C-alpha positions as a printed NumPy array, in Angstrom:
array([[-22.053,  45.674,  42.216],
       [-21.667,  42.848,  45.103],
       [-19.429,  39.983,  44.004],
       [-20.917,  36.498,  45.529],
       [-20.524,  33.076,  44.536],
       [-23.574,  30.406,  43.665],
       [-23.993,  27.7  ,  41.677],
       [-25.627,  26.706,  38.703],
       [-27.336,  24.055,  37.326],
       [-26.753,  23.584,  33.192],
       [-27.134,  20.875,  30.776],
       [-25.422,  20.876,  27.718],
       [-24.091,  18.316,  24.888],
       [-20.607,  18.115,  23.459],
       [-18.113,  16.158,  21.314],
       [-15.343,  14.523,  23.261],
       [-12.391,  13.073,  21.335],
       [-11.495,  10.018,  23.217],
       [ -9.027,   8.031,  21.953],
       [-10.487,   5.483,  20.936],
       [-12.428,   7.991,  18.611],
       [ -8.713,   9.824,  17.319],
       [ -7.562,   5.948,  16.274],
       [-10.539,   5.114,  13.912],
       [ -9.768,   8.776,  12.587],
       [ -6.236,   8.093,  12.38 ],
       [ -6.95 ,   4.532,  10.823],
       [ -9.28 ,   5.855,   8.219],
       [ -6.787,   8.195,   6.513],
       [ -3.891,   5.309,   6.413],
       [ -2.617,   3.54 ,   4.041],
       [ -2.446,   0.237,   3.577],
       [  1.232,  -0.708,   4.773],
       [  1.339,   1.85 ,   7.343],
       [ -2.559,  -0.179,   8.709],
       [  0.075,  -2.864,   8.317],
       [  2.564,  -1.657,  10.887],
       [ -0.125,   0.07 ,  13.397],
       [ -1.782,  -3.727,  13.604],
       [  1.978,  -5.285,  14.025],
       [  2.885,  -3.019,  17.019],
       [ -1.287,  -3.601,  18.143],
       [ -0.404,  -7.477,  18.342],
       [  2.785,  -6.849,  20.209],
       [  1.605,  -5.213,  22.874],
       [ -1.71 ,  -6.631,  23.129],
       [ -1.616, -10.735,  23.912],
       [ -4.984, -11.276,  23.292],
       [ -4.754,  -9.717,  19.383],
       [ -3.367, -12.058,  16.705],
       [ -3.431, -12.479,  13.075],
       [ -5.455, -14.708,  11.353],
       [ -4.029, -17.472,   8.577],
       [ -5.071, -17.897,   5.184],
       [ -4.188, -21.58 ,   5.237],
       [ -7.658, -23.558,   5.18 ],
       [ -6.182, -26.657,   5.346],
       [ -3.917, -25.878,   8.127],
       [ -7.422, -26.404,  10.56 ],
       [ -5.712, -24.673,  13.307],
       [ -5.626, -21.214,  14.741],
       [ -7.541, -19.715,  12.125],
       [-11.201, -21.971,  12.026],
       [-10.16 , -21.663,  16.419],
       [-10.037, -18.058,  16.638],
       [-13.381, -18.363,  14.603],
       [-15.178, -20.686,  16.44 ],
       [-14.097, -19.611,  19.684],
       [-15.071, -16.409,  19.451],
       [-19.153, -16.909,  20.283],
       [-18.124, -19.565,  22.997],
       [-18.752, -18.216,  26.912],
       [-15.811, -19.191,  29.19 ],
       [-18.542, -21.685,  30.896],
       [-19.505, -23.283,  28.173],
       [-15.745, -23.822,  26.691],
       [-14.858, -25.255,  30.178],
       [-17.867, -27.536,  29.594],
       [-16.897, -28.913,  26.332],
       [-13.179, -29.114,  27.239],
       [-13.656, -30.975,  30.649],
       [ -9.819, -32.219,  31.478],
       [ -8.055, -32.199,  28.557],
       [ -4.391, -33.674,  30.28 ],
       [ -4.657, -37.222,  28.889],
       [ -5.91 , -36.143,  25.345],
       [ -3.578, -36.949,  23.043],
       [ -5.682, -37.151,  19.195],
       [ -2.64 , -37.208,  17.309],
       [ -1.175, -40.328,  19.447],
       [ -4.615, -42.285,  18.969],
       [ -4.665, -41.524,  15.489],
       [ -1.227, -42.853,  15.244],
       [ -1.174, -45.704,  17.107],
       [ -3.924, -47.2  ,  15.928],
       [ -3.902, -46.652,  12.091],
       [ -0.697, -45.685,  10.845],
       [  1.513, -48.489,  12.466],
       [ -0.451, -51.358,  10.706],
       [ -1.335, -49.557,   7.807],
       [  2.614, -49.132,   7.279],
       [  3.328, -52.805,   7.96 ],
       [  0.685, -53.947,   5.734],
       [  1.511, -51.82 ,   2.723],
       [  5.35 , -52.823,   3.204],
       [  3.685, -56.298,   3.146],
       [  2.244, -55.792,   0.353],
       [  4.197, -53.806,  -1.943],
       [  7.263, -56.291,  -0.611],
       [  9.374, -52.525,  -0.048],
       [ 10.084, -51.413,   3.188],
       [  9.345, -47.028,   4.049],
       [ 12.827, -47.013,   5.301],
       [ 14.492, -47.512,   3.034],
       [ 12.676, -45.084,   0.279],
       [ 14.155, -41.948,   1.146],
       [ 18.109, -42.69 ,   2.594],
       [ 19.218, -39.823,   4.892],
       [ 22.393, -40.128,   3.295],
       [ 22.293, -37.053,   1.19 ],
       [ 26.021, -37.011,  -0.507],
       [ 25.911, -37.324,  -4.29 ],
       [ 26.727, -40.652,  -5.772],
       [ 28.111, -39.178,  -8.893],
       [ 30.689, -36.774,  -9.582],
       [ 31.068, -36.243, -12.823],
       [ 32.28 , -33.166, -12.51 ],
       [ 34.782, -33.069,  -9.496],
       [ 34.959, -29.181,  -9.633],
       [ 30.992, -29.133,  -8.757],
       [ 31.663, -31.669,  -5.842],
       [ 34.31 , -29.605,  -4.855],
       [ 32.089, -26.321,  -4.939],
       [ 29.226, -28.032,  -3.085],
       [ 30.776, -29.147,  -0.15 ],
       [ 32.386, -25.63 ,   0.435],
       [ 28.803, -24.263,   0.395],
       [ 26.804, -23.92 ,   3.222],
       [ 24.631, -26.902,   3.734],
       [ 26.766, -29.022,   1.81 ],
       [ 29.451, -31.773,   2.446],
       [ 28.583, -34.961,   3.99 ],
       [ 26.766, -35.702,   7.004],
       [ 25.252, -31.769,   7.12 ],
       [ 22.412, -30.77 ,   6.5  ],
       [ 20.917, -27.8  ,   4.198],
       [ 19.098, -26.006,   5.968],
       [ 22.362, -23.524,   6.192],
       [ 21.978, -23.26 ,   2.722],
       [ 21.123, -19.593,   2.69 ],
       [ 19.505, -18.208,  -1.096],
       [ 20.652, -14.515,  -0.723],
       [ 24.256, -15.65 ,  -0.954],
       [ 23.835, -16.119,  -4.557],
       [ 21.772, -13.294,  -4.75 ],
       [ 23.598, -10.839,  -7.293],
       [ 24.669,  -7.608,  -5.562],
       [ 23.953,  -3.826,  -7.164],
       [ 27.118,  -1.814,  -7.436],
       [ 26.552,   1.784,  -6.079],
       [ 28.319,   4.753,  -7.711],
       [ 30.777,   4.931,  -4.992],
       [ 31.811,   1.596,  -4.918],
       [ 32.225,   1.546,  -8.88 ],
       [ 34.331,   4.78 ,  -8.413],
       [ 36.232,   3.219,  -5.919],
       [ 37.567,   0.289,  -7.693],
       [ 39.051,   3.062, -10.876],
       [ 40.485,   5.267,  -7.873],
       [ 43.871,   3.234,  -7.748],
       [ 44.172,   3.21 , -11.234],
       [ 44.543,   7.567, -11.752],
       [ 45.302,   8.445,  -8.344],
       [ 48.425,   8.123,  -6.959],
       [ 49.751,   9.194,  -3.454],
       [ 48.319,   8.309,   0.107],
       [ 47.238,  12.119,   0.186],
       [ 45.494,  12.499,  -2.913],
       [ 43.815,   8.962,  -2.221],
       [ 42.526,  10.888,   1.15 ],
       [ 41.18 ,  13.67 ,  -0.878],
       [ 39.551,  11.57 ,  -3.649],
       [ 37.906,   9.775,  -1.018],
       [ 36.844,  12.766,   0.275],
       [ 35.372,  14.464,  -2.952],
       [ 33.761,  10.981,  -3.594],
       [ 31.984,  10.716,  -0.52 ],
       [ 30.788,  14.803,  -1.568],
       [ 28.69 ,  13.517,  -4.704],
       [ 24.768,  13.618,  -4.927],
       [ 22.639,  10.481,  -6.623],
       [ 23.228,  11.996, -10.118],
       [ 27.16 ,  12.657,  -9.469],
       [ 27.293,  15.892,  -9.108],
       [ 29.8  ,  17.433,  -6.897],
       [ 27.919,  20.674,  -5.44 ],
       [ 30.83 ,  21.316,  -2.755],
       [ 33.376,  24.266,  -2.594],
       [ 37.221,  23.16 ,  -3.649],
       [ 38.286,  25.586,  -1.125],
       [ 36.602,  24.09 ,   1.629],
       [ 37.772,  21.13 ,   1.426],
       [ 40.976,  22.146,   1.117],
       [ 40.699,  24.078,   4.258],
       [ 39.17 ,  21.259,   5.555],
       [ 41.475,  18.709,   4.791],
       [ 44.804,  20.915,   5.289],
       [ 45.73 ,  21.052,   1.431],
       [ 46.689,  23.821,  -1.045],
       [ 43.592,  24.15 ,  -3.188],
       [ 45.608,  23.504,  -6.748],
       [ 46.357,  20.347,  -5.366],
       [ 42.272,  19.495,  -4.619],
       [ 41.958,  20.961,  -7.935],
       [ 44.128,  18.573,  -9.846],
       [ 43.104,  15.063,  -7.727],
       [ 39.303,  16.829,  -8.834],
       [ 40.711,  17.116, -13.13 ],
       [ 41.737,  13.378, -12.878],
       [ 38.52 ,  11.943, -10.74 ],
       [ 36.535,  13.659, -13.709],
       [ 38.19 ,  11.591, -16.392],
       [ 36.814,   8.688, -14.417],
       [ 33.632,   6.43 , -15.97 ],
       [ 30.557,   7.325, -15.567],
       [ 31.495,   9.678, -18.221],
       [ 30.377,  13.767, -16.6  ],
       [ 30.718,  11.988, -13.273],
       [ 32.36 ,  15.189, -10.52 ],
       [ 30.813,  17.903, -12.771],
       [ 29.508,  21.132, -10.688],
       [ 27.369,  22.382, -13.074],
       [ 25.5  ,  20.98 , -16.441],
       [ 27.728,  22.682, -18.117],
       [ 30.53 ,  20.864, -17.167],
       [ 29.035,  17.405, -17.445],
       [ 28.419,  17.815, -20.901],
       [ 31.854,  19.411, -21.087],
       [ 33.28 ,  16.359, -19.948],
       [ 31.573,  13.876, -22.051],
       [ 32.306,  15.765, -25.401],
       [ 35.945,  16.191, -24.328],
       [ 36.383,  12.82 , -24.063],
       [ 34.611,  12.393, -27.454],
       [ 37.16 ,  14.759, -28.96 ],
       [ 33.694,  17.082, -29.639],
       [ 34.485,  20.561, -27.005],
       [ 35.351,  22.854, -30.03 ],
       [ 34.778,  26.48 , -29.629],
       [ 31.172,  26.546, -30.944],
       [ 30.252,  23.717, -28.659],
       [ 31.633,  25.078, -25.828],
       [ 29.805,  28.313, -27.1  ],
       [ 26.604,  26.154, -26.699],
       [ 27.044,  25.096, -23.554],
       [ 27.402,  28.161, -22.066],
       [ 24.426,  29.679, -23.06 ],
       [ 21.897,  26.499, -22.258],
       [ 19.197,  28.797, -20.506],
       [ 18.887,  30.287, -24.519],
       [ 18.765,  26.358, -25.607],
       [ 15.986,  26.186, -22.918],
       [ 14.227,  28.606, -24.566],
       [ 14.714,  27.153, -28.177],
       [ 15.957,  31.065, -28.956],
       [ 17.652,  29.167, -31.959],
       [ 18.599,  32.346, -33.609],
       [ 20.496,  33.904, -31.344],
       [ 22.259,  30.625, -30.299],
       [ 23.394,  30.375, -34.123],
       [ 24.619,  34.185, -33.753],
       [ 26.626,  33.635, -30.66 ],
       [ 27.578,  30.089, -32.039],
       [ 28.553,  31.6  , -34.909],
       [ 27.163,  28.838, -36.829],
       [ 24.847,  28.381, -39.376],
       [ 21.568,  25.89 , -38.803],
       [ 22.403,  23.33 , -40.447],
       [ 25.486,  22.736, -38.303],
       [ 23.282,  24.139, -34.646],
       [ 21.262,  21.174, -35.889],
       [ 24.235,  18.755, -35.487],
       [ 25.528,  20.687, -32.936],
       [ 21.964,  20.016, -30.813],
       [ 21.838,  16.023, -31.913],
       [ 24.856,  15.394, -30.255],
       [ 24.066,  16.99 , -27.708],
       [ 21.105,  14.84 , -26.766],
       [ 23.253,  11.674, -27.043],
       [ 24.916,  13.114, -23.876],
       [ 23.344,  11.903, -20.359],
       [ 23.118,  14.96 , -18.306],
       [ 22.46 ,  12.552, -15.184],
       [ 25.599,  10.231, -14.922],
       [ 25.113,   9.076, -11.879],
       [ 21.268,   8.065, -12.057],
       [ 22.225,   4.456, -13.755],
       [ 23.507,   3.205, -10.329],
       [ 21.646,   4.875,  -7.559],
       [ 18.281,   3.2  ,  -9.198],
       [ 15.76 ,   3.309,  -6.074],
       [ 13.884,   0.261,  -6.24 ],
       [ 10.371,   1.124,  -7.422],
       [  7.416,   0.591,  -5.187],
       [  4.523,  -1.124,  -6.08 ],
       [  1.044,   0.   ,  -5.991],
       [ -1.92 ,  -2.025,  -4.066],
       [ -4.968,  -0.757,  -5.153],
       [ -7.174,  -0.869,  -2.348],
       [-10.621,  -0.764,  -4.265],
       [-10.921,  -3.537,  -7.32 ],
       [-13.79 ,  -2.153,  -9.663],
       [-15.278,  -5.256, -12.399],
       [-17.911,  -5.133, -15.221],
       [-20.43 ,  -7.779, -13.241],
       [-22.672, -10.12 , -15.397],
       [-25.482,  -8.536, -15.728],
       [-23.442,  -5.349, -17.367],
       [-23.362,  -3.022, -14.239],
       [-19.889,  -2.304, -12.217],
       [-19.015,  -5.084,  -8.945],
       [-17.41 ,  -2.673,  -6.869],
       [-15.25 ,  -4.503,  -3.918],
       [-12.542,  -4.739,  -1.555],
       [ -8.681,  -5.855,  -2.12 ],
       [ -8.551,  -8.702,  -0.429],
       [ -4.8  ,  -8.454,   0.205],
       [ -4.759,  -4.765,   1.938],
       [ -7.454,  -6.114,   4.787],
       [ -6.155,  -6.535,   7.863],
       [ -7.074, -10.146,   9.058],
       [ -7.051,  -9.868,  13.377],
       [ -8.793, -11.874,  15.453],
       [ -9.34 , -11.952,  19.355],
       [ -8.693, -14.507,  21.179],
       [-10.863, -15.409,  23.429],
       [ -9.936, -18.535,  24.13 ],
       [ -6.411, -16.937,  25.744],
       [ -8.648, -14.28 ,  27.724],
       [-11.122, -17.409,  29.083],
       [ -7.99 , -19.387,  30.328],
       [ -6.187, -16.72 ,  31.56 ],
       [ -8.936, -15.098,  33.807],
       [-10.176, -17.992,  35.426],
       [ -6.682, -17.942,  37.674],
       [ -6.781, -14.011,  37.863],
       [ -8.314, -13.239,  40.839],
       [-11.263, -10.194,  40.124],
       [ -9.634,  -7.453,  41.631],
       [ -6.216,  -8.639,  40.871],
       [ -3.857,  -5.825,  38.257],
       [ -3.227,  -9.218,  36.362],
       [ -7.017,  -9.4  ,  35.762],
       [ -7.422,  -5.762,  34.668],
       [ -4.929,  -6.002,  32.536],
       [ -6.795,  -8.686,  30.347],
       [-10.   ,  -6.221,  30.794],
       [ -7.982,  -3.362,  29.068],
       [ -6.172,  -5.642,  26.43 ],
       [ -9.683,  -7.238,  25.587],
       [-11.791,  -3.566,  24.911],
       [ -8.979,  -2.305,  23.004],
       [ -8.944,  -5.374,  20.801],
       [-12.678,  -5.505,  20.394],
       [-12.451,  -1.793,  19.97 ],
       [ -9.503,  -2.108,  16.758],
       [-11.428,  -4.826,  15.339],
       [-14.956,  -2.877,  15.286],
       [-12.929,  -0.008,  13.985],
       [-11.265,  -1.688,  11.207],
       [-14.745,  -3.001,  10.276],
       [-16.004,   0.559,  10.173],
       [-12.86 ,   1.627,   8.287],
       [-13.394,  -1.155,   5.505],
       [-17.691,  -0.103,   5.233],
       [-17.001,   3.498,   5.017],
       [-14.259,   2.854,   1.704],
       [-16.493,   0.66 ,   0.154],
       [-19.064,   3.63 ,   0.438],
       [-17.143,   6.04 ,  -0.854],
       [-16.019,   3.86 ,  -3.594],
       [-19.485,   2.439,  -4.655],
       [-20.74 ,   6.407,  -4.723],
       [-17.549,   7.28 ,  -6.769],
       [-17.805,   4.645,  -9.249],
       [-21.65 ,   5.545,  -9.407],
       [-21.068,   9.11 , -10.551],
       [-18.208,   8.497, -12.98 ],
       [-19.751,   6.044, -14.437],
       [-19.445,   7.377, -18.07 ],
       [-15.582,   7.747, -17.439],
       [-15.409,   3.976, -17.151],
       [-17.436,   3.291, -20.037],
       [-16.036,   6.074, -22.304],
       [-12.35 ,   7.458, -21.045],
       [-11.197,  10.505, -19.434],
       [-13.102,  12.861, -22.06 ],
       [-16.497,  11.759, -20.4  ],
       [-14.536,  12.423, -16.689],
       [-17.664,  14.037, -14.816],
       [-16.765,  16.947, -12.346],
       [-17.096,  15.923,  -8.949],
       [-16.24 ,  17.469,  -5.389],
       [-16.55 ,  15.538,  -1.547],
       [-19.598,  17.9  ,  -0.512],
       [-20.892,  15.89 ,  -3.433],
       [-20.01 ,  12.387,  -2.705],
       [-20.709,  13.088,   1.378],
       [-24.411,  14.141,   1.199],
       [-25.102,  11.339,  -0.868],
       [-23.497,   9.069,   1.657],
       [-24.511,  10.838,   4.347],
       [-20.929,  11.607,   5.796],
       [-19.232,  14.558,   6.4  ],
       [-16.321,  16.132,   3.872],
       [-13.211,  15.314,   5.97 ],
       [-14.635,  11.565,   6.247],
       [-14.573,  11.888,   2.49 ],
       [-11.556,  13.527,   2.243],
       [ -9.649,  10.748,   4.831],
       [-11.181,   8.062,   2.761],
       [ -9.758,   9.233,  -0.595],
       [ -6.133,  10.018,   0.419],
       [ -3.309,   7.759,  -0.799],
       [ -5.986,   5.147,  -1.816],
       [ -5.898,   3.556,  -5.261],
       [ -8.706,   1.674,  -7.155],
       [ -7.948,  -0.791,  -9.924],
       [-10.492,  -0.085, -12.908],
       [-10.608,  -1.565, -16.486],
       [ -9.346,   2.12 , -17.452],
       [ -5.867,   2.043, -15.314],
       [ -4.977,   2.236, -11.552],
       [ -6.186,   6.144, -10.312],
       [ -5.85 ,   7.569,  -7.118],
       [ -9.637,   7.831,  -5.138],
       [ -8.655,  11.853,  -5.436],
       [ -8.25 ,  12.012,  -9.211],
       [-11.753,  11.715,  -9.651],
       [-12.523,  14.906,  -7.781],
       [-12.048,  17.739,  -9.83 ],
       [-13.226,  21.084, -10.858],
       [-15.937,  22.099, -12.696],
       [-15.767,  24.065, -16.048],
       [-19.014,  25.778, -17.32 ],
       [-19.986,  24.836, -20.701],
       [-20.299,  27.594, -23.455],
       [-23.882,  25.916, -24.226],
       [-25.416,  25.764, -20.753],
       [-25.388,  22.442, -20.092],
       [-23.848,  20.541, -17.678],
       [-20.105,  21.599, -17.023],
       [-16.749,  19.403, -17.785],
       [-14.094,  18.235, -15.589],
       [-10.809,  20.235, -15.88 ],
       [ -8.648,  17.101, -15.924],
       [-11.291,  16.06 , -18.921],
       [-10.101,  19.688, -20.388],
       [ -6.7  ,  19.13 , -19.805],
       [ -6.892,  16.053, -21.551],
       [ -8.117,  17.785, -24.524],
       [ -5.545,  20.682, -24.903],
       [ -2.494,  18.121, -24.416],
       [ -4.104,  15.698, -27.575],
       [ -4.671,  19.355, -29.799],
       [ -0.809,  19.971, -28.926],
       [  0.164,  16.728, -29.308],
       [ -1.184,  16.19 , -33.346],
       [ -0.619,  19.839, -34.628],
       [  2.039,  20.127, -37.172],
       [  5.206,  21.962, -37.553],
       [  3.312,  24.928, -39.736],
       [  0.268,  24.655, -37.999],
       [  0.771,  25.24 , -34.162],
       [ -1.627,  26.264, -32.242],
       [ -1.797,  29.315, -29.95 ],
       [ -3.695,  29.701, -26.839],
       [ -6.164,  31.689, -28.202],
       [ -6.558,  28.735, -31.15 ],
       [ -6.732,  26.264, -28.546],
       [ -9.721,  28.412, -26.794],
       [-11.417,  28.913, -30.603],
       [-11.466,  25.358, -30.374],
       [-12.736,  24.465, -27.204],
       [-15.636,  26.999, -27.037],
       [-16.784,  25.372, -30.313],
       [-16.558,  21.806, -28.581],
       [-19.109,  23.538, -26.052],
       [-16.266,  24.688, -23.374],
       [-16.486,  28.038, -22.03 ],
       [-12.526,  28.67 , -20.723],
       [-10.399,  31.222, -20.354],
       [ -7.175,  31.677, -22.561],
       [ -5.311,  32.367, -18.577],
       [ -6.849,  28.85 , -17.976],
       [ -5.821,  27.043, -20.948],
       [ -2.085,  28.754, -20.2  ],
       [ -2.517,  27.413, -16.629],
       [ -2.677,  23.989, -17.494],
       [ -0.375,  23.726, -20.409],
       [  2.17 ,  25.108, -18.042],
       [  1.266,  23.005, -15.345],
       [  1.911,  19.676, -18.277],
       [  5.267,  21.256, -18.708],
       [  4.189,  22.04 , -22.235],
       [  6.129,  25.019, -23.943],
       [  4.805,  27.998, -25.733],
       [  3.347,  28.064, -28.876],
       [  6.5  ,  29.624, -30.197],
       [  9.429,  27.578, -28.86 ],
       [  7.293,  24.158, -29.742],
       [  7.48 ,  25.947, -33.275],
       [ 11.264,  25.771, -32.945],
       [ 11.72 ,  22.706, -31.878],
       [  9.091,  20.865, -33.851],
       [ 10.969,  22.692, -37.244],
       [ 13.843,  21.603, -36.569],
       [ 13.238,  18.179, -35.452],
       [ 11.445,  18.04 , -38.854],
       [ 14.726,  18.808, -40.734],
       [ 16.971,  16.481, -38.459],
       [ 14.619,  13.723, -39.558],
       [ 14.49 ,  15.119, -42.864]])
């Protein structure tokens, strides 16, 4: 068969992932924090983009940007004309302000220049020590402006665990070499105050004997907070009990078998510790008073507030009003005035004109993408509220099973689009603040052949049943299955066990032991 080159004409349709389309997809799945960071970078790079101000009384950039948005460069040039000699503030001030000020001074028999003198020195010094402190402050004293007064200088500094320990080291560790070892051990602590480094490796690294490092570590374990510099949980609890003079042989045996305590195997613990049930209950009560993570009180990370993207309220007619949170919506304007001014002076075929044209296209595309993002989020949120109306009215027991395909078909979008919208976005409802993913749950069949039940509502029922059970009537997984089937939920035992373990709820045997022990402690 002979090979030859030939030309064919073929027509086909393909979807090209342009940079603009990829940017729109990325904007759709961004959180409002990530979106604000992205827009700030775009504003820095694009001279035609600017943030819209929220101050209506300013009357400046916000109204100017809105008015200039639909004005052509020719209309703007004809309207503006020659503005070189125009000074509106000067005309207003010269014609009215000066005359009005003189007339009011005559009527009130007062001079405005003497109402607020520039002298900021305190006239009275009822407390001389306070006056000296005031003069020593930034911005205080005679002839100084208050612009240098910084409130951050008076904010209480949060002490860290390492700072707290470094303050105690000079009182418990003596010698330059031992303090060097102590400083190295402090640097090896984690956020909970535990030391996970090997003593032998530290000694080899510092060129010291292992006994010297162990001796310094023993001194550091006497510092506050009690339990710091422990290498295991058992050692952390033992340090605290030793400082309280409560570490007897029975308690030491209990600390060596904490895995039995985690399994609630109280019978084995009584046999190993050689105590009766009453003494074991007292020992468990003593352990509950200890702090398993002594360093967390110092390394507390600041809590991050979640700002909802959608707000759902009850309307006057009884329906649900779905709104986008204005605090999470970015306000970006395209400065058409700047573009028209600069483009008039830039040659048509120059690099400056090409750069401005590209910036204008990018800015317009960004504003359209943000508008489309807001509309898409609104469509998805409205459909979720329509599907989960029973949940908003009656609570989590009436949460319907819902998947992405149902919402996507209802709003005529792709499932991937709905998935991007519901990622890391939150809805504020009368029932509380929920992530949009919360409303999408697996369907569990109904024992009566009706509509399915949401997996989240079934987990809520299981949790409530276990909370309300008594020590003498602890429900097993089979009992929970029977109760749910009577309530119309067709569920298997292994599913109940999976949900129970996911909620960190122990088995019925462990719960029975714990509830009986707690009942005896309270009695």
